[in-house]
N, C-alpha and C positions, 0 to 999 in steps of 0.2 A: 504495501500499500504506498500512498505518497505519503510525505511529512514534510513538516515545517522546522529546520534546525536553529541552531545558532551555530557554527561551524569556523573553522579556519580555511585557507584555499586547501592546503595538503589534504586536509580531511575531506574534503570534496570533492576532490581527486581518489581517495580511497574509497569513498562511498561509491562513485562511480564505477570505478572500476570492480569491483566488488558484482555490480548488478550486471558489468558486460562481463563475467564469469569463465576470468581466464584460464586453459586448463596448468599454464604454469609461470609462477612470477620468481624472476631473478633479483634477489637483492642486497642490495651494499649500502650501508649508509653513510651519507655527507648533509652537512648541513649545507642548504635549508629545507633538504626534502625529506629528513629522516624520516618524521611525523608520516608520511607518507608507508614505507617500504615498515615500520611500525604497527600502524593502525592495521593494515594488510596481514600479517600474521596477527592481529588478533583475531581477526576475522576467521581467519584458516585455524587458529586454535579452538575459536570456540563455537566451530563449527557452521556458522553462516556464510561460508565460501570453502568450496569443494575445490581444492586447487593444491596443487604442486607447489612449494615452496622451498626456493632454494638460497640458504643462504650461504652465497660464495663469499673469495678471499678477496675481489677486487672487484671497481666496474667495468674492467676488461673481461675480467670472466663472468662478468654480469650479462653484458651483450654475445660472448660465443655461448652460455645458458643458453638466450633465448635465439639465436639461429641454430644448434640444434633442436630447443625442441621447435620453433617453425618447420624447419627443414622436413620433418614429419605428419607436420598439419596441426598443432597444435595451435592455439590461441593464447599470444604471450604480454606480457609486459614487465616492465622495468622503470625503473626512475634513477634519476642523477642528478648534479651540478657542477657547472665550473671545471676544476681542473680533474674531475669525476667524467665530467665529458672529452675532455682533453682525452682522458683514456680512454677513452671508449672509439678513439678515432678507425683505427683500423676497422675493426666492426663492425660501425656506421657504415662503412663503404660493401663492406662482404651482404652486409643485410639487403641497402638496398640494391648492388647487382647483382645480388641472389633473385630480389623480389620477393623476398620474407616480408609478410604485414606487419609486425612486433609495432608495437604504440608505446610510449615510451615519454615518460613527464620529468622537464627539465626547468627544476627551480633557478632559473636567472640566478648567476650570480657571478661577482666580478673576478678574473683572471690575473695570478700574481705571476712577475710580482710586480708590485709588492702585497703580500699576502692581504687577503677580504674576503670577508664573507657575507659582505652586501650585495644588493641586489642590481648590476647591471646587466644586458645583452650582448654581451663582446663575447661569451661563449657560444650559444645559440646561431648567432649573426658570424661567426667565422666558421663554420658549419653549412654556411650556405649550399657547396657544392658538395656535399656529399650522397646527396640524392635522396634526403627525405625530405618529406612535407613537414614542413612548419609553418604551424597554427599559433597564434595568441591568444592569451585571456586576458581580460577586462577586469575581472571581478569571480569571486568563489561562484557565481550562479552561472556565468558563463566556462569555468575553466571543469564544473562537474559536467556541463552540456557537449561540450567542445570533446572531455574522453569519449561520450559514445557516437556523438558523430564520426569520432578518428576511427573508430573503428568500423564503422560504416564505409568507410571512402577507403579505408587500406588495405579493406578483403574484397572490395570490387573487385572484382574478373578482370576488367576495365584497368585497373591501377596497380591492384598489387605490389603496391608503396612501402615503407613504414615507415609512420609519423611521430615526429617531435611534436608535443603539448608544450605550450611552455608559458610558467608563472613567475613573474615578478619576485626578487628571493625578498621574504620577509612583507614588505609592503603587501602582499598578495599569501606568500605561502603561512605568514602566520596572523595574518589580520582575521576577525571572526567576523562575519558575516552571517545574513540571513537566507537558509538554504531552503527551494524548495525539492525535496527530490522525487523521484517519479515511481509510479506504477512496473514492479517487476514485469510482467506479464506482458506490460508494454513495449519495456527493453528487450524483451526473449522475442518480441515480433519484428523491432525496429533492429534488431541487429542478429537474427538468426544464425547460427553457427550454422557452415558449409564445409565440405572440403575443399582443398588447395588443390588447384588441378597441378601446382611444382611440387606439390611434395613425396618424399619416398615411398614407394610401395615396393613394399617385397615381393607382394605377386602381381607384379605389372612393372619389374623394374626397366629403369630408364636412365641415359644419363641426365646428368644435374648441370651439365656443361661448365663449373665451377674453373676450370683452364680453359683459354679460348685465345689464340694466337693470331696475326695478323689477316688472317683467311676469312674469319666470323667476329671480333673486336668489334668491330664498329660497329657491326649490326647491334649486337647486343646493348650496344653507347643509346643507338639511335630508337631500340624500343624503349629501354629506359626513358629517352626524352620524351617518345611517343604518351606515353603513361603517364610523366608527370604534368604535360601538356592537358592530359583527359581530366587530369585533378580536378581542375578548376571545376569547371560543369557538373563535376561528380560531388565536389563540394558544395556548390549552391542548390544541389538534387539533394543531399546528405541536411543541410541545414532546413528546406522549405518542406523535406519529410518530418523533420523533427519538431518543426513548428505546426504542420498540421497535426500530428500524432500530441503531443506535448504542449504546446502552446505558447511558446517560446522559440522565435529565432533571431537572427546576425545578422542577417543582409547576404548570408555568400560571404564572399571573400572580401568584403572590405565591407564596413557601414559605414554609412553616409549620414550626419546629424546637423541638419539647419543649412544645408550645402546649396541647394537651387537658385537662389538668389546670391548668396555670400558673394562678397570682393578678395574679404581673405582668407583661406584656409589653410589650416594648421592638421598636415599630415601628422599619425604619429601609432606606434603601437603598444600594446600593453594595459599595465595600470596607470599610465599617464595619465591613458584618455579620459578614465572619471574625471578627471581632476579638470581635461581641458574643455569636458562635457559643461562643468559646472559655469567655468569663465566664459564659454559662449551666449549663456541663458544670461548673466550678469551682462556683455555687452549687448547682448539682443536690446534687451532692458533698456539700456544707454541710446538704442539705435542704430547702434553698428552693424552693419553686415558681417557677420563673420560665421565662419560652419568649420565643423569638424569632421576629417576623414580618418578613420581608424582599419589599420590593415591587420585585417585577422589569418592572412597567410602571407609567410613569403618567399614562400617555395610550393606550388607554382606561383612566380610573382604574377599579381594580378593589371596589368599593364594597362590594358582594354580598358578595366573597370578604372582604376584611377582614372584616366582622361577622360574619361564620362561624364564622372561627377565634378574634376576641377577645371575644364575647359572654357569655362565663360569667367571663371575666377580673373582679378584682377592680379594679383600674389599668392605665391603659394608659399610655403612655409613646413620644415620636414624637422621634426624635431624625434630626436631618437638615442639611446643609452650605449652609444658606440662611437668609437674612430677608427677610421682607419688609417694607423700611423703616413704625416707625409701626403694626406691627399684629404680625404672628405670623411662624412660619415657613411656608411655601407647603404643604408635606407635611400640615402639622398642620394647616392650615385644612381640607383638603380630608377630611382623616379624621374630626375632627370633623362637617362636611355628612354627611358616610357615619352615622357613629353616630347622628346625630339624624333622618338622615331614617326609619332603620331603626328608631326608637323605641328604641334600646338606651341606657338611661341608666347609662352609665361615666363616672367621672372619667378625664380626660385631659391628661394635661402636655406640654408643648411645649419639648424642649432642642435648641438652636443652637446646635453645634459646626464647627470645622475650619475656618472663615473663613479664607480666604488659606492652604490648609496645612494649616494649626496644627495639631499631633498630637491624636488624642482615645486617651488611652490606658484602658488595662485598670481601673486604677483610676478611671479616669470613668464609665466603666459600672457598675463595680461600686455608685458612690455614686449613680447613678442608681436601679438596680433596689433599692438599700436604702431611699431616697424613696417609689419606687413600692409595696414592702411594708410600708412602713411609715406610707402614709395623708400623707405631707406634704412629696411632692410638689404644686409651685403649678401652678394649674388656670386656663388663660384668658389668661397672657400669656409671651415666652420669656423663658427661662434660658439664660442661655452660659457653656455648659463651660468651663472653666477660665481664666476669661476673669481678666486681669492687670490687675486696677480699682485697684492703686497706678499705673497708668499713662492711664487712660481716666477717673479718678478719680468711678468710678463706688461 
């Protein structure tokens, strides 16, 4: 039965995973996702989740365990963060290249050095080219819902790719919010388990083609690329079906908020979208035409959908919690590429903030909108939000 609960983002993920009924869970703790695997171990122990719980010795082993389980057709789950995600990198590419529909939660956290346990998005965005579908949640409810959507997309025969669901560390993983769960019977109907076509079958053995030389490798990559492209419409369909079944949806691959007549649109992803939404409401009350475009998935990149929303704006800003050192933010690069490819000439400014868990305040976002509306925002270089210039000598 559906319930109304007061839980953290991590707990919301664990509750969704329990309802997805994975056959195998590979667990290794790392702050700030540890609560996820702790709660799942509780569920297995109390009998509310019938799953093989594997407590492994490292994040690398966790991903390898999922690879093995998925190869024989098991529905799998794991979770990690930051350095743990980096330790998994070899396995990430094996998972996507082998077309194993693993679902993983990543608690976005800063990358060392210097050592830092707080949230930014440099860990997941560093793995955009690993072949994983990447989804980003704004709040605990969306995290819960996106886990369920992730299984539907990952296991679709036209996709068969792993999905990484990202939650901002501490800001979302450890913040308690009201959560509306959904009926188990409806979840079972929404994501029914089905045998994977590429599973090992001892009664009908076949080569899995883990090795492919020059004569075949490009064709494997082409098929992988096409599967990722297919995922755009599959994500939209999964979100639409979720809305029809459970009464909530998020716009598919992007969510536009008050963008129809907006002169200045700020593009962002993750929990900061919630703060931005509040600022948009306040500025709208003052008669300022501003909007928010939240990116829900970074891979596949929703280029056409972004262009369609922002094409009539006068100025666009991209606020992100990462930077490609010596260049600009990764999200900004992709947004600018999308605009250029579509022939849309709109000035776009890049704002880098929240690194190492530094707060992004409403006043910071208000200032960004002021610059976008005035046309004074810097174009073509990263502006660091709330930078302590007295420390770094900038």
